[in-house]
Backbone of each chain as nested JSON, in Angstrom:
{
  "chains": [
    {"id": "A", "residues": [
      {"number": 1, "name": "MET", "atoms": {"N": [112.525, -31.618, 263.063], "CA": [111.894, -33.229, 261.815], "C": [112.982, -34.318, 261.91]}},
      {"number": 2, "name": "ASP", "atoms": {"N": [111.884, -35.397, 262.134], "CA": [112.997, -36.624, 262.537], "C": [113.565, -37.061, 261.279]}},
      {"number": 3, "name": "ILE", "atoms": {"N": [114.851, -37.827, 261.403], "CA": [114.959, -38.411, 259.845], "C": [114.631, -40.284, 259.845]}},
      {"number": 4, "name": "THR", "atoms": {"N": [114.184, -40.449, 259.053], "CA": [113.845, -42.228, 258.697], "C": [114.879, -42.808, 257.839]}},
      {"number": 5, "name": "TRP", "atoms": {"N": [116.137, -43.383, 258.495], "CA": [117.03, -43.564, 258.157], "C": [116.695, -45.468, 257.749]}},
      {"number": 6, "name": "SER", "atoms": {"N": [117.069, -45.587, 256.504], "CA": [117.666, -47.181, 256.219], "C": [118.558, -47.648, 256.323]}},
      {"number": 7, "name": "ASN", "atoms": {"N": [118.919, -48.465, 256.54], "CA": [120.324, -49.388, 256.433], "C": [120.578, -49.905, 255.081]}},
      {"number": 8, "name": "ASN", "atoms": {"N": [119.888, -49.714, 254.495], "CA": [119.677, -51.176, 253.248], "C": [119.946, -50.163, 251.968]}},
      {"number": 9, "name": "VAL", "atoms": {"N": [121.439, -50.4, 251.142], "CA": [121.719, -49.579, 250.317], "C": [120.863, -49.456, 249.145]}},
      {"number": 10, "name": "ASP", "atoms": {"N": [120.793, -50.972, 248.906], "CA": [120.372, -51.422, 247.159], "C": [118.62, -51.222, 247.569]}},
      {"number": 11, "name": "GLN", "atoms": {"N": [117.875, -51.046, 248.64], "CA": [116.555, -51.277, 248.725], "C": [116.356, -49.355, 248.654]}},
      {"number": 12, "name": "ALA", "atoms": {"N": [117.797, -48.652, 249.311], "CA": [117.256, -47.266, 248.971], "C": [117.576, -47.192, 247.554]}},
      {"number": 13, "name": "LEU", "atoms": {"N": [118.596, -47.006, 247.123], "CA": [118.928, -47.114, 245.142], "C": [117.634, -47.538, 244.557]}},
      {"number": 14, "name": "ALA", "atoms": {"N": [116.845, -48.358, 244.956], "CA": [115.443, -49.115, 243.85], "C": [114.531, -47.7, 243.847]}},
      {"number": 15, "name": "GLU", "atoms": {"N": [114.487, -47.423, 245.537], "CA": [113.608, -45.904, 245.468], "C": [113.947, -44.938, 245.32]}},
      {"number": 16, "name": "ALA", "atoms": {"N": [115.308, -44.644, 245.067], "CA": [115.65, -43.557, 244.566], "C": [115.568, -43.286, 243.172]}},
      {"number": 17, "name": "LYS", "atoms": {"N": [115.708, -44.696, 242.394], "CA": [115.351, -44.72, 240.675], "C": [113.399, -44.406, 240.69]}},
      {"number": 18, "name": "ALA", "atoms": {"N": [113.126, -45.183, 241.238], "CA": [111.951, -45.161, 241.328], "C": [111.305, -43.162, 241.681]}},
      {"number": 19, "name": "SER", "atoms": {"N": [111.507, -42.667, 242.34], "CA": [111.42, -41.085, 243.036], "C": [112.459, -40.224, 242.143]}},
      {"number": 20, "name": "GLY", "atoms": {"N": [113.224, -40.769, 241.714], "CA": [114.313, -39.551, 241.37], "C": [114.485, -38.209, 242.251]}},
      {"number": 21, "name": "ARG", "atoms": {"N": [114.984, -38.806, 243.518], "CA": [115.646, -38.557, 244.561], "C": [117.007, -38.455, 244.725]}},
      {"number": 22, "name": "ALA", "atoms": {"N": [117.876, -37.584, 245.484], "CA": [119.238, -38.087, 245.53], "C": [119.421, -39.128, 246.815]}},
      {"number": 23, "name": "LEU", "atoms": {"N": [120.287, -39.689, 247.006], "CA": [120.214, -40.423, 248.098], "C": [121.478, -39.527, 249.127]}},
      {"number": 24, "name": "PHE", "atoms": {"N": [121.743, -39.681, 250.458], "CA": [122.713, -39.662, 251.198], "C": [123.02, -40.916, 251.614]}},
      {"number": 25, "name": "LEU", "atoms": {"N": [124.595, -40.809, 252.008], "CA": [124.99, -42.542, 252.846], "C": [126.044, -41.693, 253.636]}},
      {"number": 26, "name": "ASP", "atoms": {"N": [125.592, -42.161, 254.92], "CA": [125.982, -41.712, 256.4], "C": [126.876, -42.939, 256.63]}},
      {"number": 27, "name": "PHE", "atoms": {"N": [128.351, -43.094, 256.715], "CA": [129.643, -44.13, 256.71], "C": [129.746, -43.552, 258.164]}},
      {"number": 28, "name": "ASN", "atoms": {"N": [128.943, -44.806, 259.639], "CA": [129.704, -43.999, 261.09], "C": [130.261, -45.325, 261.524]}},
      {"number": 29, "name": "ALA", "atoms": {"N": [130.698, -44.952, 262.56], "CA": [131.477, -46.297, 263.467], "C": [130.984, -45.775, 265.077]}},
      {"number": 30, "name": "ALA", "atoms": {"N": [129.962, -44.919, 264.904], "CA": [128.857, -44.443, 265.642], "C": [128.874, -45.572, 267.188]}},
      {"number": 31, "name": "PRO", "atoms": {"N": [128.672, -45.553, 268.374], "CA": [128.268, -46.643, 269.241], "C": [126.845, -46.892, 268.91]}},
      {"number": 32, "name": "LEU", "atoms": {"N": [127.114, -48.655, 268.714], "CA": [125.994, -49.055, 268.693], "C": [124.998, -49.416, 270.531]}}
    ]},
    {"id": "B", "residues": [
      {"number": 1, "name": "MET", "atoms": {"N": [122.54, -38.59, 266.308], "CA": [124.094, -38.324, 265.487], "C": [123.591, -36.891, 264.79]}},
      {"number": 2, "name": "TYR", "atoms": {"N": [122.54, -36.74, 264.523], "CA": [121.783, -34.933, 263.458], "C": [121.019, -34.492, 264.719]}},
      {"number": 3, "name": "PRO", "atoms": {"N": [121.899, -33.938, 266.29], "CA": [120.964, -33.573, 266.956], "C": [120.254, -32.006, 266.396]}},
      {"number": 4, "name": "ASN", "atoms": {"N": [120.926, -31.581, 265.217], "CA": [120.346, -30.186, 265.19], "C": [119.573, -30.336, 264.233]}},
      {"number": 5, "name": "ASP", "atoms": {"N": [118.252, -29.486, 264.064], "CA": [117.11, -29.982, 263.912], "C": [117.191, -29.717, 262.021]}},
      {"number": 6, "name": "ARG", "atoms": {"N": [117.727, -28.166, 261.868], "CA": [118.235, -27.715, 260.622], "C": [118.644, -28.617, 260.081]}},
      {"number": 7, "name": "VAL", "atoms": {"N": [119.885, -29.345, 260.358], "CA": [120.3, -30.488, 259.794], "C": [119.65, -31.884, 259.18]}},
      {"number": 8, "name": "ALA", "atoms": {"N": [119.052, -32.592, 260.034], "CA": [117.925, -32.952, 260.258], "C": [117.316, -32.679, 259.027]}},
      {"number": 9, "name": "THR", "atoms": {"N": [116.518, -31.715, 259.688], "CA": [115.252, -30.969, 257.907], "C": [115.957, -31.103, 257.01]}},
      {"number": 10, "name": "PHE", "atoms": {"N": [116.63, -30.211, 256.041], "CA": [117.627, -30.523, 255.6], "C": [117.813, -32.062, 254.97]}},
      {"number": 11, "name": "ILE", "atoms": {"N": [118.092, -32.601, 255.561], "CA": [118.249, -34.328, 254.923], "C": [117.247, -34.512, 254.639]}},
      {"number": 12, "name": "ALA", "atoms": {"N": [115.944, -34.952, 255.54], "CA": [114.87, -35.112, 255.449], "C": [113.821, -34.389, 254.184]}},
      {"number": 13, "name": "GLN", "atoms": {"N": [114.281, -33.353, 253.942], "CA": [113.754, -33.089, 252.66], "C": [114.062, -33.104, 251.161]}},
      {"number": 14, "name": "ASN", "atoms": {"N": [115.888, -33.352, 251.437], "CA": [116.104, -33.764, 250.036], "C": [117.04, -34.793, 249.923]}},
      {"number": 15, "name": "PHE", "atoms": {"N": [116.801, -35.877, 250.94], "CA": [117.649, -36.938, 250.281], "C": [116.801, -38.407, 250.816]}},
      {"number": 16, "name": "ILE", "atoms": {"N": [116.942, -39.521, 250.415], "CA": [116.696, -40.954, 251.127], "C": [118.272, -41.212, 251.708]}},
      {"number": 17, "name": "PRO", "atoms": {"N": [117.964, -41.058, 252.849], "CA": [119.343, -41.017, 253.583], "C": [119.416, -42.786, 253.991]}},
      {"number": 18, "name": "VAL", "atoms": {"N": [120.508, -42.79, 254.387], "CA": [121.099, -44.112, 254.447], "C": [122.227, -44.591, 255.798]}},
      {"number": 19, "name": "LYS", "atoms": {"N": [121.782, -45.129, 256.683], "CA": [123.105, -44.736, 257.754], "C": [123.686, -46.449, 257.427]}},
      {"number": 20, "name": "ILE", "atoms": {"N": [125.138, -46.407, 257.759], "CA": [125.752, -47.308, 257.509], "C": [127.03, -47.653, 258.623]}},
      {"number": 21, "name": "HIS", "atoms": {"N": [126.647, -48.373, 258.921], "CA": [127.875, -48.531, 260.547], "C": [128.797, -49.718, 260.27]}},
      {"number": 22, "name": "ILE", "atoms": {"N": [130.299, -49.052, 260.357], "CA": [131.143, -49.918, 260.238], "C": [131.65, -51.388, 260.333]}},
      {"number": 23, "name": "LYS", "atoms": {"N": [130.567, -51.771, 261.908], "CA": [130.73, -53.183, 262.218], "C": [129.615, -53.692, 261.474]}},
      {"number": 24, "name": "GLN", "atoms": {"N": [128.471, -52.965, 261.262], "CA": [127.36, -53.723, 260.846], "C": [127.226, -54.604, 259.321]}},
      {"number": 25, "name": "GLN", "atoms": {"N": [128.102, -53.56, 258.918], "CA": [128.152, -53.42, 257.284], "C": [129.67, -53.235, 256.468]}},
      {"number": 26, "name": "PRO", "atoms": {"N": [130.686, -53.585, 257.256], "CA": [132.061, -53.325, 256.477], "C": [132.122, -53.707, 255.035]}},
      {"number": 27, "name": "ASP", "atoms": {"N": [131.029, -54.716, 254.235], "CA": [131.442, -55.033, 252.957], "C": [130.797, -53.407, 251.91]}},
      {"number": 28, "name": "THR", "atoms": {"N": [129.962, -52.944, 252.798], "CA": [129.555, -51.783, 251.565], "C": [130.122, -50.606, 252.249]}},
      {"number": 29, "name": "PHE", "atoms": {"N": [131.035, -50.473, 253.387], "CA": [132.349, -49.648, 253.079], "C": [133.29, -50.173, 251.913]}},
      {"number": 30, "name": "LYS", "atoms": {"N": [133.682, -51.699, 252.131], "CA": [134.922, -51.503, 250.782], "C": [133.456, -51.193, 249.277]}},
      {"number": 31, "name": "ARG", "atoms": {"N": [132.675, -51.524, 249.173], "CA": [132.071, -51.381, 247.999], "C": [132.032, -49.791, 247.406]}},
      {"number": 32, "name": "PHE", "atoms": {"N": [131.804, -49.032, 248.376], "CA": [131.623, -47.38, 248.089], "C": [133.232, -46.687, 248.171]}},
      {"number": 33, "name": "GLY", "atoms": {"N": [134.371, -47.615, 248.67], "CA": [135.409, -47.343, 249.357], "C": [135.724, -46.073, 249.94]}},
      {"number": 34, "name": "VAL", "atoms": {"N": [134.781, -46.741, 251.298], "CA": [135.064, -45.232, 252.21], "C": [136.163, -46.206, 253.037]}},
      {"number": 35, "name": "GLN", "atoms": {"N": [137.109, -45.504, 253.652], "CA": [138.033, -45.727, 254.606], "C": [138.184, -45.226, 255.919]}},
      {"number": 36, "name": "TRP", "atoms": {"N": [137.244, -44.225, 256.343], "CA": [137.228, -43.355, 257.108], "C": [135.93, -43.014, 257.879]}},
      {"number": 37, "name": "THR", "atoms": {"N": [135.851, -42.759, 258.792], "CA": [134.194, -42.229, 259.424], "C": [134.696, -40.805, 259.967]}},
      {"number": 38, "name": "PRO", "atoms": {"N": [133.452, -40.271, 260.238], "CA": [132.307, -40.066, 259.342], "C": [132.609, -39.646, 257.999]}},
      {"number": 39, "name": "THR", "atoms": {"N": [132.243, -40.648, 256.513], "CA": [132.306, -40.499, 255.529], "C": [130.843, -40.307, 255.193]}},
      {"number": 40, "name": "LEU", "atoms": {"N": [130.638, -39.118, 254.077], "CA": [129.45, -38.591, 254.0], "C": [129.552, -38.286, 252.654]}},
      {"number": 41, "name": "LEU", "atoms": {"N": [128.45, -39.368, 251.669], "CA": [128.434, -39.622, 250.179], "C": [127.261, -38.974, 249.443]}},
      {"number": 42, "name": "THR", "atoms": {"N": [126.922, -38.148, 248.393], "CA": [125.41, -37.885, 247.833], "C": [125.781, -38.847, 246.928]}},
      {"number": 43, "name": "LEU", "atoms": {"N": [124.6, -40.046, 246.298], "CA": [124.738, -39.904, 245.204], "C": [123.173, -39.424, 244.472]}},
      {"number": 44, "name": "ASP", "atoms": {"N": [123.324, -39.651, 243.269], "CA": [122.005, -39.172, 241.974], "C": [121.202, -40.39, 242.26]}},
      {"number": 45, "name": "SER", "atoms": {"N": [120.144, -39.766, 241.566], "CA": [119.185, -40.659, 241.81], "C": [119.585, -42.501, 241.123]}},
      {"number": 46, "name": "SER", "atoms": {"N": [120.587, -42.429, 240.107], "CA": [120.773, -43.888, 239.28], "C": [122.013, -43.963, 240.145]}},
      {"number": 47, "name": "GLY", "atoms": {"N": [122.207, -43.746, 241.413], "CA": [123.167, -44.463, 242.156], "C": [124.681, -43.807, 241.575]}},
      {"number": 48, "name": "VAL", "atoms": {"N": [125.138, -43.076, 240.771], "CA": [126.373, -42.713, 240.762], "C": [126.484, -41.43, 241.734]}},
      {"number": 49, "name": "GLU", "atoms": {"N": [127.8, -41.521, 242.382], "CA": [128.278, -40.491, 243.596], "C": [128.843, -39.499, 242.898]}},
      {"number": 50, "name": "ARG", "atoms": {"N": [128.187, -38.399, 243.564], "CA": [128.586, -37.406, 243.059], "C": [129.319, -36.282, 243.552]}},
      {"number": 51, "name": "TYR", "atoms": {"N": [129.362, -36.791, 245.231], "CA": [129.775, -35.787, 245.932], "C": [129.958, -36.764, 247.401]}},
      {"number": 52, "name": "ARG", "atoms": {"N": [131.325, -36.569, 247.831], "CA": [131.92, -37.005, 249.174], "C": [132.666, -36.336, 250.043]}},
      {"number": 53, "name": "PHE", "atoms": {"N": [132.622, -36.36, 251.484], "CA": [132.993, -35.391, 252.495], "C": [133.516, -36.326, 253.484]}},
      {"number": 54, "name": "GLU", "atoms": {"N": [134.922, -36.07, 253.916], "CA": [134.91, -36.881, 255.254], "C": [135.191, -36.145, 256.72]}},
      {"number": 55, "name": "GLY", "atoms": {"N": [134.859, -36.522, 257.625], "CA": [134.684, -35.831, 259.069], "C": [134.047, -34.944, 259.521]}},
      {"number": 56, "name": "PHE", "atoms": {"N": [133.686, -34.786, 261.008], "CA": [132.559, -33.722, 261.11], "C": [133.263, -32.237, 261.334]}},
      {"number": 57, "name": "LEU", "atoms": {"N": [131.634, -31.916, 261.177], "CA": [132.09, -30.818, 260.904], "C": [130.861, -29.303, 261.458]}},
      {"number": 58, "name": "PRO", "atoms": {"N": [131.372, -28.61, 261.768], "CA": [130.318, -27.383, 262.566], "C": [128.622, -27.289, 261.634]}},
      {"number": 59, "name": "VAL", "atoms": {"N": [127.585, -27.025, 261.866], "CA": [126.363, -27.144, 261.666], "C": [126.0, -26.251, 260.413]}},
      {"number": 60, "name": "THR", "atoms": {"N": [126.898, -25.569, 260.19], "CA": [126.563, -24.356, 258.661], "C": [127.817, -24.9, 257.637]}},
      {"number": 61, "name": "ASP", "atoms": {"N": [128.776, -25.564, 258.471], "CA": [129.768, -26.174, 257.358], "C": [129.096, -27.233, 256.554]}},
      {"number": 62, "name": "PHE", "atoms": {"N": [128.25, -28.121, 257.385], "CA": [127.742, -29.178, 257.496], "C": [126.452, -28.972, 255.956]}},
      {"number": 63, "name": "LEU", "atoms": {"N": [125.84, -27.979, 256.387], "CA": [124.502, -28.115, 255.517], "C": [125.347, -27.476, 254.576]}},
      {"number": 64, "name": "ALA", "atoms": {"N": [126.459, -26.713, 254.674], "CA": [126.972, -26.107, 253.192], "C": [127.659, -27.443, 251.881]}},
      {"number": 65, "name": "GLN", "atoms": {"N": [127.992, -28.547, 252.942], "CA": [128.66, -29.579, 252.178], "C": [127.238, -30.136, 251.494]}},
      {"number": 66, "name": "LEU", "atoms": {"N": [125.944, -30.42, 252.129], "CA": [125.263, -31.351, 251.627], "C": [124.976, -30.59, 250.687]}},
      {"number": 67, "name": "ALA", "atoms": {"N": [124.652, -29.638, 250.69], "CA": [123.945, -28.289, 249.132], "C": [124.941, -28.322, 248.249]}},
      {"number": 68, "name": "LEU", "atoms": {"N": [126.554, -28.251, 248.654], "CA": [127.377, -28.653, 247.232], "C": [126.946, -29.531, 246.529]}},
      {"number": 69, "name": "GLY", "atoms": {"N": [126.479, -31.303, 247.625], "CA": [126.809, -32.407, 246.999], "C": [125.042, -32.371, 245.955]}},
      {"number": 70, "name": "LEU", "atoms": {"N": [124.173, -31.471, 246.356], "CA": [122.784, -31.349, 245.829], "C": [123.061, -30.502, 244.341]}},
      {"number": 71, "name": "GLY", "atoms": {"N": [124.247, -29.642, 244.311], "CA": [124.649, -28.794, 243.106], "C": [125.325, -29.533, 242.273]}},
      {"number": 72, "name": "HIS", "atoms": {"N": [126.08, -30.459, 242.817], "CA": [127.078, -31.237, 242.073], "C": [126.187, -32.136, 240.795]}},
      {"number": 73, "name": "THR", "atoms": {"N": [125.395, -32.273, 241.685], "CA": [124.414, -33.693, 241.534], "C": [123.517, -33.012, 240.15]}},
      {"number": 74, "name": "ALA", "atoms": {"N": [122.881, -32.329, 240.403], "CA": [122.353, -30.986, 239.238], "C": [122.729, -30.537, 238.24]}},
      {"number": 75, "name": "PHE", "atoms": {"N": [124.442, -30.452, 238.77], "CA": [125.659, -30.233, 237.086], "C": [125.359, -30.983, 236.899]}},
      {"number": 76, "name": "ALA", "atoms": {"N": [125.727, -32.828, 237.22], "CA": [126.347, -33.67, 236.388], "C": [124.848, -34.302, 235.534]}},
      {"number": 77, "name": "HIS", "atoms": {"N": [123.776, -33.711, 235.551], "CA": [123.15, -34.019, 235.108], "C": [122.459, -32.608, 234.093]}},
      {"number": 78, "name": "GLU", "atoms": {"N": [123.056, -31.62, 234.105], "CA": [123.001, -30.824, 233.059], "C": [121.862, -30.216, 233.246]}},
      {"number": 79, "name": "GLN", "atoms": {"N": [121.532, -29.726, 234.393], "CA": [120.243, -29.016, 235.134], "C": [121.233, -27.887, 235.448]}},
      {"number": 80, "name": "TRP", "atoms": {"N": [121.202, -26.701, 234.544], "CA": [122.206, -25.662, 235.33], "C": [121.896, -24.707, 235.737]}},
      {"number": 81, "name": "ARG", "atoms": {"N": [120.773, -24.539, 235.598], "CA": [119.885, -23.099, 236.238], "C": [119.676, -23.864, 237.625]}},
      {"number": 82, "name": "GLU", "atoms": {"N": [119.193, -25.045, 238.091], "CA": [118.998, -25.599, 239.387], "C": [120.086, -25.554, 239.906]}},
      {"number": 83, "name": "ALA", "atoms": {"N": [121.445, -26.411, 238.904], "CA": [122.706, -26.075, 239.686], "C": [123.676, -24.696, 240.36]}},
      {"number": 84, "name": "GLU", "atoms": {"N": [123.035, -23.805, 239.129], "CA": [123.308, -22.433, 239.704], "C": [122.736, -22.562, 240.986]}},
      {"number": 85, "name": "GLU", "atoms": {"N": [121.575, -22.472, 240.898], "CA": [121.012, -21.679, 242.375], "C": [121.492, -22.487, 243.389]}},
      {"number": 86, "name": "ARG", "atoms": {"N": [121.801, -23.855, 243.346], "CA": [121.697, -24.627, 244.443], "C": [123.318, -23.819, 245.149]}},
      {"number": 87, "name": "PHE", "atoms": {"N": [123.996, -23.755, 244.162], "CA": [125.642, -22.909, 244.398], "C": [125.425, -21.734, 244.93]}},
      {"number": 88, "name": "ARG", "atoms": {"N": [124.388, -20.828, 244.247], "CA": [124.307, -19.559, 244.832], "C": [123.973, -19.767, 246.162]}},
      {"number": 89, "name": "SER", "atoms": {"N": [122.98, -20.493, 246.668], "CA": [122.426, -20.824, 247.648], "C": [123.221, -20.819, 249.2]}},
      {"number": 90, "name": "ILE", "atoms": {"N": [124.473, -21.52, 248.502], "CA": [125.409, -21.443, 249.454], "C": [126.026, -20.077, 249.821]}},
      {"number": 91, "name": "VAL", "atoms": {"N": [126.384, -20.162, 249.204], "CA": [127.518, -18.504, 248.6], "C": [126.373, -17.763, 249.768]}},
      {"number": 92, "name": "ARG", "atoms": {"N": [124.994, -17.421, 249.364], "CA": [124.423, -17.066, 250.054], "C": [124.015, -17.127, 251.112]}},
      {"number": 93, "name": "ASP", "atoms": {"N": [123.74, -18.037, 251.662], "CA": [123.53, -18.387, 252.921], "C": [123.973, -19.033, 254.254]}},
      {"number": 94, "name": "PHE", "atoms": {"N": [125.431, -19.123, 253.362], "CA": [126.788, -20.131, 254.357], "C": [128.001, -19.274, 253.811]}},
      {"number": 95, "name": "PRO", "atoms": {"N": [127.554, -18.124, 253.839], "CA": [128.984, -17.232, 253.127], "C": [130.421, -17.81, 253.853]}},
      {"number": 96, "name": "GLU", "atoms": {"N": [130.658, -18.06, 255.438], "CA": [131.89, -17.817, 255.76], "C": [132.203, -19.066, 255.973]}},
      {"number": 97, "name": "THR", "atoms": {"N": [131.938, -20.421, 255.37], "CA": [131.964, -22.364, 254.982], "C": [133.188, -21.812, 254.091]}},
      {"number": 98, "name": "ASP", "atoms": {"N": [134.246, -23.13, 253.964], "CA": [134.649, -23.426, 253.093], "C": [134.003, -23.762, 252.011]}},
      {"number": 99, "name": "ALA", "atoms": {"N": [132.782, -23.86, 252.453], "CA": [132.082, -24.595, 250.547], "C": [131.807, -23.242, 249.431]}},
      {"number": 100, "name": "ALA", "atoms": {"N": [131.662, -22.04, 250.628], "CA": [131.45, -20.905, 249.791], "C": [131.567, -21.034, 248.29]}},
      {"number": 101, "name": "PRO", "atoms": {"N": [133.236, -20.378, 248.267], "CA": [133.905, -20.253, 247.814], "C": [134.288, -21.141, 246.203]}},
      {"number": 102, "name": "GLU", "atoms": {"N": [133.814, -22.573, 246.847], "CA": [133.896, -24.085, 245.766], "C": [132.552, -23.588, 245.162]}},
      {"number": 103, "name": "ALA", "atoms": {"N": [131.149, -23.144, 246.013], "CA": [130.199, -23.035, 245.677], "C": [129.962, -21.974, 244.154]}},
      {"number": 104, "name": "LEU", "atoms": {"N": [130.807, -20.657, 244.844], "CA": [130.96, -19.877, 243.454], "C": [131.719, -20.235, 242.581]}},
      {"number": 105, "name": "TYR", "atoms": {"N": [132.239, -20.903, 242.555], "CA": [133.407, -20.964, 241.608], "C": [131.884, -21.762, 240.491]}},
      {"number": 106, "name": "TRP", "atoms": {"N": [131.665, -22.854, 240.594], "CA": [130.644, -23.714, 240.397], "C": [129.644, -23.287, 239.902]}},
      {"number": 107, "name": "ALA", "atoms": {"N": [128.951, -22.439, 240.942], "CA": [128.049, -21.177, 240.156], "C": [128.18, -20.406, 239.195]}},
      {"number": 108, "name": "GLY", "atoms": {"N": [129.409, -20.119, 238.856], "CA": [130.133, -19.296, 237.247], "C": [129.834, -20.314, 236.353]}},
      {"number": 109, "name": "VAL", "atoms": {"N": [130.519, -21.892, 236.79], "CA": [130.111, -22.557, 235.607], "C": [129.018, -22.785, 235.356]}},
      {"number": 110, "name": "SER", "atoms": {"N": [128.025, -23.331, 236.529], "CA": [126.809, -23.655, 235.933], "C": [126.1, -22.446, 234.568]}},
      {"number": 111, "name": "ARG", "atoms": {"N": [126.138, -21.217, 234.944], "CA": [125.744, -19.874, 234.67], "C": [126.388, -20.172, 232.66]}},
      {"number": 112, "name": "TYR", "atoms": {"N": [127.489, -20.266, 233.094], "CA": [128.125, -20.148, 231.866], "C": [127.762, -21.445, 230.881]}},
      {"number": 113, "name": "LYS", "atoms": {"N": [127.873, -22.508, 231.619], "CA": [126.858, -24.232, 230.883], "C": [125.821, -23.811, 230.297]}},
      {"number": 114, "name": "GLY", "atoms": {"N": [124.905, -22.844, 230.983], "CA": [123.618, -22.61, 230.79], "C": [123.504, -21.393, 229.685]}},
      {"number": 115, "name": "GLY", "atoms": {"N": [124.267, -20.931, 229.097], "CA": [125.078, -20.383, 228.176], "C": [124.927, -18.782, 228.241]}},
      {"number": 116, "name": "ASP", "atoms": {"N": [125.493, -18.628, 229.258], "CA": [125.704, -17.054, 229.541], "C": [126.901, -16.783, 229.228]}},
      {"number": 117, "name": "ARG", "atoms": {"N": [127.679, -16.362, 228.513], "CA": [129.011, -16.51, 227.939], "C": [129.947, -15.313, 229.152]}},
      {"number": 118, "name": "ALA", "atoms": {"N": [129.275, -14.237, 229.712], "CA": [129.763, -13.742, 230.351], "C": [130.057, -14.29, 231.672]}},
      {"number": 119, "name": "ALA", "atoms": {"N": [129.613, -15.256, 232.036], "CA": [129.689, -16.004, 233.426], "C": [131.113, -16.274, 233.947]}},
      {"number": 120, "name": "LEU", "atoms": {"N": [131.936, -16.57, 233.342], "CA": [133.329, -16.453, 233.824], "C": [134.423, -15.592, 234.272]}},
      {"number": 121, "name": "ALA", "atoms": {"N": [134.217, -14.288, 233.289], "CA": [134.865, -13.339, 233.559], "C": [133.888, -12.774, 234.848]}},
      {"number": 122, "name": "ASP", "atoms": {"N": [132.645, -12.248, 234.522], "CA": [131.836, -11.954, 235.845], "C": [132.68, -12.798, 237.021]}},
      {"number": 123, "name": "THR", "atoms": {"N": [132.37, -13.979, 237.733], "CA": [133.083, -15.024, 238.113], "C": [134.177, -14.244, 238.704]}},
      {"number": 124, "name": "ALA", "atoms": {"N": [134.866, -14.429, 237.998], "CA": [136.399, -14.199, 237.964], "C": [136.334, -12.508, 238.333]}},
      {"number": 125, "name": "LYS", "atoms": {"N": [135.894, -11.765, 238.445], "CA": [135.324, -10.729, 239.098], "C": [135.107, -10.196, 240.701]}},
      {"number": 126, "name": "GLN", "atoms": {"N": [134.074, -11.045, 240.406], "CA": [133.496, -11.712, 242.102], "C": [134.911, -12.173, 242.712]}},
      {"number": 127, "name": "PHE", "atoms": {"N": [135.395, -13.092, 242.181], "CA": [136.488, -13.452, 243.035], "C": [137.912, -12.478, 243.369]}},
      {"number": 128, "name": "GLN", "atoms": {"N": [137.922, -11.229, 243.135], "CA": [138.688, -10.606, 243.221], "C": [138.386, -9.477, 244.634]}},
      {"number": 129, "name": "THR", "atoms": {"N": [136.877, -9.851, 244.597], "CA": [136.884, -8.897, 246.252], "C": [136.031, -10.062, 247.221]}},
      {"number": 130, "name": "SER", "atoms": {"N": [135.827, -11.313, 246.752], "CA": [134.901, -12.076, 247.539], "C": [135.863, -13.116, 247.581]}},
      {"number": 131, "name": "TYR", "atoms": {"N": [136.839, -14.22, 248.351], "CA": [137.282, -15.091, 248.705], "C": [138.891, -15.021, 247.984]}},
      {"number": 132, "name": "ALA", "atoms": {"N": [139.047, -14.464, 248.089], "CA": [140.438, -14.031, 247.387], "C": [142.118, -14.699, 247.137]}},
      {"number": 133, "name": "ALA", "atoms": {"N": [141.651, -14.969, 248.592], "CA": [142.692, -15.931, 248.629], "C": [142.622, -17.526, 248.976]}},
      {"number": 134, "name": "THR", "atoms": {"N": [141.778, -17.544, 248.129], "CA": [141.298, -19.152, 248.225], "C": [141.808, -19.858, 247.07]}},
      {"number": 135, "name": "SER", "atoms": {"N": [142.185, -21.183, 246.969], "CA": [142.148, -21.755, 245.529], "C": [141.391, -21.647, 244.496]}},
      {"number": 136, "name": "TRP", "atoms": {"N": [140.127, -21.33, 245.049], "CA": [139.362, -21.094, 243.896], "C": [138.937, -19.941, 243.115]}},
      {"number": 137, "name": "ALA", "atoms": {"N": [139.45, -18.972, 243.934], "CA": [139.347, -17.896, 243.149], "C": [140.765, -18.123, 242.178]}},
      {"number": 138, "name": "LYS", "atoms": {"N": [142.253, -18.571, 242.881], "CA": [143.305, -18.957, 241.741], "C": [142.796, -19.481, 240.71]}},
      {"number": 139, "name": "LYS", "atoms": {"N": [141.808, -20.512, 240.387], "CA": [140.918, -21.132, 239.586], "C": [140.327, -20.36, 238.413]}},
      {"number": 140, "name": "ALA", "atoms": {"N": [139.824, -19.607, 238.933], "CA": [138.816, -18.52, 238.151], "C": [139.625, -17.498, 237.356]}},
      {"number": 141, "name": "SER", "atoms": {"N": [140.906, -16.994, 238.43], "CA": [141.561, -15.738, 238.084], "C": [142.09, -15.671, 236.133]}},
      {"number": 142, "name": "VAL", "atoms": {"N": [142.368, -17.062, 235.434], "CA": [142.339, -17.279, 234.106], "C": [141.247, -16.849, 233.594]}},
      {"number": 143, "name": "TRP", "atoms": {"N": [140.075, -16.908, 233.815], "CA": [139.093, -16.382, 233.465], "C": [138.998, -15.121, 232.88]}},
      {"number": 144, "name": "ALA", "atoms": {"N": [139.458, -13.949, 233.903], "CA": [139.259, -13.114, 234.387], "C": [139.538, -11.521, 232.543]}},
      {"number": 145, "name": "SER", "atoms": {"N": [140.062, -12.582, 231.46], "CA": [140.751, -11.386, 230.8], "C": [139.774, -12.167, 229.658]}},
      {"number": 146, "name": "ARG", "atoms": {"N": [138.698, -13.139, 230.139], "CA": [137.743, -13.296, 229.001], "C": [137.02, -12.598, 227.906]}}
    ]}
  ]
}
């Protein structure tokens, strides 16, 4: 299964509040 | 980043996933007090941090840490039954990970908070035969005489 990542924390927070789902934040330094 | 299908499936099924790159969003690193990569955070639906861990891990350890985040999220919301099940699933599914004794401890606490007064003593007994050399067993040992 593919992951659909967001890079917008505030947008994801709004989605979480609306849906009741938890958030997973991945802070990384992987090569761009 | 997550080539393992089990990890990708677990994240997709349980979380709204957000990826923050240090060069693209340094202010977000500061906002959440992140000083090292990788750092992985679980936030509840209100945006409150409930769990974090740092560093690369093998697949089973990584999955167990993700599950701990969900357990602690349910615990923080006083969803005792769900929290206990989340923690017990870690002991059951990832028994060899570092997360397992932590999960056994919190499963006992969740059961106790849910109203089972024998839960702590039962958990202390379990630690006598499982994960006895861990700090979690030490923490639970005070419950043995309850």
